[in-house]
N, C-alpha and C positions, 0 to 999 in steps of 0.2 A: 372217481368222481366224488363219492361220499367223503373220502379222506380229504380231498381238496376243499370241499365245502366246510368241513369241520375246522380245518386249519384256518380258512378265511374268517370264519366266525370268531375263532379264538383270537386271531390277530386284531380283528375289528374291536373286540372287547377290550384288548390291551390299549388300543388307541383312544377309547372313550375317556373323557375327562373324569378323574376320580371324584367321588363324593367327598364332602368336606365336613368336619366337625370343628366348629369355632368355639374354643374353650374360654373366650375372653371378650364378651360383649357387655354393654351397659344399657340399663333401662331406667326410665324416670316416670314420675307422676308430674302433673301440671305444677305442683308445689315445689319440686326440687329440680326441675329442668333448668339448665343454665346455658342452653345453646342460643343460636340465632346469628352467630358471626362466623365467617369462613375461617378455616384453618390456614396458617401460612403456606401449607403445601398446596393449597387450592381447593381442598375438599370443602363443600358447602355444608352448612348447618341449618337444619329445618327450624322454622320459627316456633314450633310447638312440640310438646312431648308426643302428642298423638301422631303428628306428621313424622316425627323421628321414628316411631315404632313402625308406621306404614312403610317408610323407605327402607328400614332395616329388613322387614319381611320380604319386600320386593327384591332386595339384593340377595337374600338367602335363596329365593326362588331362582334368581339369575345364575348363581354360582353353585347350585345343587348342594346347599348346606343342609345336611340331614338333621343335625342337632346343633344347638348353640347354647352355651351357658350364659345366661343374662344376669348380671350382677347389679344389685340395687337394694332398695328397702323392700321389706316383705310386701308392702302395698304395691310398689312398682312391678315387682316380678310377678305378682298375682295377675296383674293386668296383662302382662306379656304372655304368660302361660295360657290365660283365657283366650287370648287373641290367636295363638298358634301353638299347637302341642309340641312343636319341635324345640321350644324353649325349655331349658333346664334351669330351675330357679336357684340362683346363688345369692347369698346374703352378704352385703357389703357393710362393713362397720364404718360408715361415713360420719365421723364426728363423735359417736357414742355407740355403745353396745346395748342391745336389748337385754333384759334380765335373762340369766341362765335358764330359769324355769321356762320362760317363753321360748327361748332358743330350742330347748329340748322338745317342747310341744310342737313347734313348727316342723322339726325334723320328723316326729312321729306322724304328722299330718301330710308329709311329703311336700311341704312348702319351702323347705330348705334342703337342697340336695348337694349343694357345694357351699362351703364356708369361704367366701371370697367375693370380691377382692378384699383381703385383709390389708388395710392401708394405715397401720399404726405409725409408719415412718413419717407420715405427714403431721403427726402429733408428738413426735419425739420419742416414739416407742418402737421396739422390735417385737417380733412374734415370741421372743423369749421373755417378754414382760409378764409379770404375775397376773395381770388382768386377763390375759388370754388363756391361762392354763385350764380353768374349768370348761371352757368351750372346746379346747383341743382334746381334753379327756373324753368329752361327749362325742366328738368327731371320730376318735379312735374306736370308741365303744360301738357306735352305730355305722361305722364304715363310710363316713362322710368325707369326701376329699376336701383338702384345704388349698386355696390359691392365695399366695402371699406376694405383695408388691416388693420387688427388689430394684436396686439401681436408683437413678435420680428422678427428676420431675421436670416440669416445664420451667423455662427461664424465669428467674426472679421469684420463685415459689415462696421463699421465706418472707418476702416483702408484700406479696400479693394476697396470700391467704393463710399461710401456715408458718408462723414465726419459729416453731420448734423443728421444722423440717431441716434435715442435713443429709447430703448425698451419702456421707459415710455410714449412716444408719441403714442404707440399702445393701450393704455388703452381706452376701449369703453366709459368710463365715460366722456372723454374729448370732445365727439361729441354730448352730450345730447342736447345742444342748437340747433343742426341741426334738430333733431327730433321734437323739440318744434316749430321751425321756419317753418318747412315744414310738416304739419300734414298728408298730402296725399302722401308723398314721400315713395316709396317702397324701403327699405334699408336693405342690408345684410352685416353682419360683417364677412369678410373673415377670415378663420382660427379660427372662434369661439372665438375670443379674445385671443387665445393661453394661455399664462401664466395668463391672466386676464379673464379666462373663467367664474369665479364666477361673475365678473362684467357684462359679456355678458348676463348671465342668469338673473341677477337682472334687467338689462335693458329690457329684453324680457318680464318680468312680469309686467313692468310698461308701455311699449309701445307695444301695441298689433299688430302693423304693422311691427315690427322689426324681421328679420330673421337672421340666421347665416349659414355659410357653414363650413364644416369640413376641407377642404383644405389639406394642407400639414401635418396636425396632424395625418392623417391616415397611413402615410408610411415613413416619412423622417428619423425618429430616435426614439428609445425607449422613451426618455424624453417627446417628443411631443405626442407620442401615448398615454402616460399616461395622458396628458391633455385631449386628445380625450375621453378616458374612463371616466374620472371624469366629463367632460362636459356633456356627454350623460347621465350619471347616475343622475346628478343634474337636467338636463333638464327634464328627466323622472319624477323625484321626484316632481318638481314644475309645471308639466303639460304643458310644452312648447315644447315638442318633435315634435309637429306638425309644428314647424317653424325651424327645423334643416334640412339642405340640404346636400346631397352628392356633394362633389367637390374634384377632385383628385389633382389639382394644379400640373400637371405633368411637368410643366416648359420645360426643354430640355430633360427630361427623360420620354418618353411615358410609360415605364414600371411602372411608378408610378400609372397608372390607375389600372393595375392588382393588385398591392400591396394594393391599397386602397380598392378595392372591396373585396379582400380576408380578409383583416383585419376587415372590418365592418361585414362580414358574420361570423367571428370567435367569435363575442361578444355574449355570450350566455345569458346575462341579458336582451337583446333585443328580443322581440317576432318577429315572421316572419312578422306580420302586421306592427310593428314599423319599421322594416328594410325597408319594402316597402315604408312607409311614407317618410323615409329619402332618399332612393334611387330614388324615383319617384314622389309620390303624392305632397309633399310639394313644390318641385321645379315647378311642373306644375302650382300650384296656384300662386307662387311668380312671375313666368314669364308670367302669364295670358295666358296660353296655353289651358285652359279649354274652 
């Protein structure tokens, strides 16, 4: 009887939905929030930064998200961390970088725990650009993970906001020198390379400290969801699925979290153990939460 009960409890635990770590969220202040319009996928966008934060936290509760890396300005991430301790502050270089001395001080204060989203491709630069090297050296020194935007962007990006943006700059092969230069740097390719997903997987087989997150691939549109499927199948085939992480990249659409979780759970070529790795275990190792 006791053996039967223990077996039942063990099986019940296996059936429970896994906890989640979302390594790719965004946060805003009232000054830099750009939401208010629905996404083409149908996800709604709250009218204010405060409501965006409240909806994000509610969805973290709903989906049992234990931790979430929130990317934004130091001011924005401070507000999110104050509102909910599950947020891990990430610094996004959105337009310009804070001085190196300030960057180091914020690391020492625990106000930057991830350097990312590093979005230089929107300004015509890759992570290999000289401007990033002092920051990467500090990240290696202090053990700060780096999350770097790879792949493309929204339609008409060069015309709408970022004239120097080029899809070709999102190729992970362009930052190989960074991995060689900083062998102890913990680096993740956001969006898994997107259209360059094969390059991302090849890089992972070469550099065993390189991770990827799935980001917007899980929900934004059918073409990028196709990249997600092909990336995951290739990563599984080549034995690097243990370095693929869940990230929703909800931007100004908190509902992207739900869409991402549901899409990942719908992929029947992944076992439940593999889904747990992606949703939780891999990120826990990458973020040194163990």
